C-alpha positions in Angstrom: 146.0 267.9 191.5 149.1 266.6 190.4 152.7 268.0 192.2 153.5 269.3 189.4 157.3 270.6 190.2 160.2 271.0 187.8 160.8 267.6 185.6 164.5 266.5 184.6 165.6 265.2 181.5 163.1 266.9 179.5 165.2 267.0 176.7 165.8 263.4 176.9 162.2 262.8 177.0 160.9 264.6 174.0 163.9 263.6 171.8 162.7 259.9 172.3 159.0 260.9 172.4 157.9 259.9 169.2 159.0 256.5 169.1 157.5 255.9 172.7 154.1 257.3 171.5 153.7 254.7 169.1 154.5 252.0 170.9 151.7 250.2 172.6 154.2 249.5 175.4 153.8 253.3 176.2 150.0 252.5 177.4 151.7 249.7 179.7 155.4 249.4 181.4 157.9 251.4 180.0 160.9 250.8 182.2 163.2 253.4 180.7 161.5 255.9 182.2 161.0 256.7 186.0 157.2 257.6 185.6 156.5 259.4 188.3 153.6 261.9 188.5 156.3 264.5 187.9 157.8 262.9 184.7 156.6 260.4 182.0 156.8 259.1 178.6 154.7 262.0 177.5 154.5 264.2 180.2 155.3 267.4 181.0 153.7 269.0 178.2 155.8 271.6 175.7 153.1 273.8 176.4 154.2 273.7 180.6 153.5 271.6 183.6 150.0 273.3 184.4 149.2 273.8 180.6 145.3 272.1 179.7 144.9 273.9 176.3 147.3 271.9 174.4 147.8 272.5 171.1 145.7 275.5 171.2 148.4 277.3 172.5 149.7 277.4 168.6 146.7 279.9 167.8 149.0 282.9 168.5 147.6 286.4 168.2 150.2 286.6 165.3 148.4 283.3 163.5 144.8 284.8 164.1 146.0 287.9 162.1 148.1 286.1 159.3 144.9 284.0 158.8 142.2 287.0 158.7 144.4 288.2 155.6 143.5 284.9 153.9 140.0 285.3 152.7 139.6 286.5 148.7 135.9 286.8 148.0 134.3 286.0 151.6 132.5 282.8 150.4 131.9 280.6 153.7 131.7 276.8 154.1 129.8 274.9 156.6 132.1 272.1 157.5 129.5 270.2 160.0 126.6 268.2 159.4 123.0 269.6 161.1 122.5 267.6 164.7 119.1 265.7 163.9 117.4 262.7 164.3 118.5 260.0 162.2 121.7 261.1 161.8 124.9 258.1 162.5 125.5 257.9 166.2 128.4 256.1 167.2 127.9 253.0 169.0 124.9 253.2 171.2 125.2 257.0 172.0 122.1 258.8 172.0 120.4 261.9 170.8 116.8 263.0 172.2 115.3 266.4 171.5 111.8 267.5 171.6 109.9 271.0 171.7 106.1 271.0 173.4 103.9 272.3 170.7 101.7 275.6 172.4 98.0 275.3 173.2 95.1 276.2 170.4 94.9 280.4 171.1 91.4 280.9 172.5 91.9 285.0 171.6 94.2 287.2 169.3 96.0 288.7 172.6 99.0 287.1 174.3 101.5 285.0 172.2 103.6 282.0 173.4 107.2 281.0 174.2 109.1 277.5 172.9 112.0 275.9 174.5 113.5 272.5 173.8 114.3 269.6 176.2 117.5 268.1 175.4 119.2 264.7 176.5 122.2 262.8 174.8 126.2 262.5 174.6 126.2 266.3 173.7 129.8 266.2 173.2 130.4 263.2 171.5 127.6 263.1 168.8 127.9 264.6 165.1 130.4 267.1 164.2 132.4 266.9 166.9 135.2 268.1 169.0 137.5 266.0 171.4 138.8 267.4 173.7 142.0 266.2 176.0 140.1 264.8 178.7 138.5 262.1 176.1 140.9 259.6 176.0 144.1 258.7 178.4 146.8 255.8 178.6 147.2 253.3 181.5 150.5 252.9 182.4 152.7 251.5 185.6 154.2 254.1 187.6 157.6 254.3 189.3 156.3 252.9 192.6 154.8 250.4 191.0 151.2 251.4 190.9 149.2 251.5 187.9 147.4 254.7 186.6 144.9 256.1 183.8 147.2 259.4 182.7 145.9 262.0 180.1 147.6 264.7 178.6 150.2 266.5 180.5 150.5 263.9 183.6 146.8 264.5 184.5 145.8 261.5 186.5 142.3 259.8 186.3 142.4 261.2 189.8 142.6 264.5 188.8 139.5 264.5 186.9 137.3 262.2 189.2 138.7 262.7 192.7 136.5 264.9 194.2 133.0 264.5 192.5 133.4 261.3 190.5 132.3 262.9 187.5 129.2 264.4 188.8 129.4 268.1 186.8 132.1 266.9 184.9 135.5 266.4 184.9 137.6 268.3 187.3 140.7 268.7 185.1 140.9 269.0 180.9 137.4 270.0 180.9 136.6 271.3 177.2 136.0 275.1 178.6 140.3 274.9 178.7 140.6 274.9 174.5 141.4 278.1 173.4 139.2 279.5 170.3 140.7 278.1 167.0 140.8 280.7 164.1 143.4 280.0 162.1 144.8 278.8 158.8 142.9 275.7 157.7 144.4 273.2 154.9 142.4 270.7 153.1 144.2 267.7 152.2 141.7 265.9 149.7 143.0 262.6 149.4 139.7 261.3 147.7 140.6 263.8 145.3 143.9 262.3 145.0 143.1 259.1 144.5 140.0 259.8 142.3 137.7 257.4 144.8 135.0 259.2 146.2 134.6 257.9 148.7 137.4 256.3 149.4 137.0 252.2 150.5 135.8 251.5 154.1 139.1 250.8 156.3 141.2 252.1 154.1 144.5 253.7 155.5 145.8 257.1 154.6 149.2 257.2 154.0 152.4 259.8 153.8 152.2 258.7 150.2 148.8 259.6 149.8 149.6 262.9 151.9 152.5 263.8 149.5 150.5 263.2 146.0 147.4 265.1 147.7 150.1 268.1 148.5 151.2 268.0 145.3 148.2 267.9 143.2 146.9 271.4 145.1 150.2 272.6 144.7 151.4 272.3 147.9 154.2 270.4 150.0 154.6 269.1 153.4 156.4 272.4 153.8 153.3 273.9 153.2 151.9 272.9 156.7 152.7 275.8 159.6 152.7 275.7 163.4 149.3 276.2 164.4 147.6 275.4 161.2 144.0 273.1 161.3 144.3 270.3 159.0 141.7 268.4 157.8 141.6 265.4 155.8 138.9 264.9 153.1 138.0 261.0 153.0 134.5 261.7 150.9 133.2 259.5 153.3 130.6 262.4 153.8 128.7 260.8 151.1 127.7 258.2 153.6 126.2 260.4 156.1 122.5 259.9 155.1 123.1 256.0 155.7 124.2 255.4 159.1 124.2 251.8 158.8 127.1 252.2 156.4 129.1 255.3 158.2 129.1 254.2 162.0 125.8 253.6 163.3 127.1 250.2 164.8 130.2 248.7 165.0 132.7 247.3 162.2 130.9 244.3 161.2 127.5 244.9 162.1 125.1 246.1 159.5 126.7 247.1 156.5 129.2 248.8 158.6 133.0 247.3 157.3 135.2 250.3 158.9 136.2 253.9 157.5 139.0 255.2 155.7 141.4 257.3 158.1 145.0 258.1 159.0 147.2 256.0 161.1 150.3 256.1 163.1 152.8 256.9 160.2 150.3 260.3 159.2 150.2 260.6 163.1 153.4 260.9 163.7 154.1 263.8 161.0 150.8 265.6 162.5 152.6 265.8 165.7 155.9 266.9 164.2 153.9 269.8 162.4 152.8 271.3 165.7 149.5 271.7 164.1 146.6 273.3 166.1 143.9 270.4 165.3 142.7 268.2 162.8 139.7 266.6 161.3 138.0 264.3 158.5 134.8 263.5 157.5 134.5 260.2 159.2 133.4 259.1 162.8 136.7 258.9 164.3 139.3 260.8 161.9 141.5 257.5 162.1 141.2 254.4 160.0 138.7 251.7 161.7 139.4 248.7 162.0 142.8 249.8 163.2 145.6 247.8 161.7 147.9 248.0 164.2 148.2 248.4 168.0 148.6 252.0 167.8 146.0 254.3 168.9 145.7 257.8 167.0 143.7 259.4 169.5 145.7 258.9 172.3 149.1 259.2 170.1 147.5 262.9 169.4 146.4 264.0 172.5 148.8 262.7 175.0 152.2 264.2 173.8 151.3 267.3 172.2 147.8 267.8 172.8 146.2 268.2 169.9 142.2 267.7 169.8 140.5 266.3 167.2 137.2 267.1 164.9 135.2 264.1 163.8 132.5 263.9 161.1 133.1 267.0 159.2 131.1 268.1 155.8 134.0 268.5 153.3 132.7 267.9 149.5 132.0 271.3 148.8 135.4 272.7 150.1 137.0 270.1 148.2 134.9 270.6 145.0 135.8 274.5 144.9 139.4 273.0 145.0 139.5 275.8 148.6 142.9 274.1 149.8 143.6 277.2 151.9 141.2 279.1 153.8 140.5 280.9 157.3 138.8 278.3 159.6 137.0 278.9 162.7 135.3 276.8 165.1 134.8 277.6 169.2 134.4 274.6 171.0 131.3 275.2 173.8 132.7 276.1 176.9 131.1 272.9 178.9 132.6 273.0 182.2 134.0 269.6 182.7 132.8 268.0 179.2 135.3 266.1 177.2 134.1 267.1 173.8 131.8 269.7 172.6 128.9 270.0 169.7 130.8 272.6 167.4 130.4 274.6 164.2 133.6 274.8 162.3 133.5 277.0 159.2 136.2 277.8 156.2 135.7 281.3 154.8 137.7 281.5 151.3 
């Protein structure tokens, strides 16, 4: 575990944080900081020196009670895909499940019990919740050593020092995420652009965000601390065509990338202190990346904003349900870096 004493110069650190987090130098040497195990360019967290829950801390009791007042007709929307064979799997991540059929009965008495065997990337396939142990940045420390550092200054040694990954990571496991019961906001970029879906490799800009919100009768100021912000790219229309959706890497088969946000919109989301961001694509961020920034790390490392990938938002967009009660509960898989989830909207 890190030696997490009092960190100095915290106001200075976070006043320049947005600049640092958007540069690739953030992930390498940055001589402006004494990058020790107590203080660095994105740690300590604003949520406390020992925090492992990140931006899910913004889902407070008051936020939950306010969100519970949103539904008007009780209609529910499934915002995730069914987990099944044949769905798009990123890269070479596998999924396998089998249920052994019962023997033929020899009498009219008794019965049977079925169970399933599953193996695969249980936290990183299908509609998935990326936790704060999913990605880290590599930097040079003040003593000249190099470290892989995650959210809140946790190092690779903190995650793997004792068991080397057996039974999961030892810090930042998905079990530390808090239940997300909050106000959801859909930003229907596909509807705003009248493109269903947006083109592969399309970067969603702040102009797109503002235009989509205005079309929905909202503005940037409509987004509040602790909200869940979901982007509809219309990309879920390709879910039944894994080769185009994301079944392999860009340039293989029909995969020419996918639409998504990049650094500009990510900085805005960080400034809004949202609790989680999701989208209907493999990675939320645009692929291939048009620059050196990494949206996952920008979200994870500083504010600790988790991500939901591969969502199904078409019905929500078609009904123009732009504000709703949003619920998703990551599985408490001790030591996992991600989780299967069943996100729900209630309007």
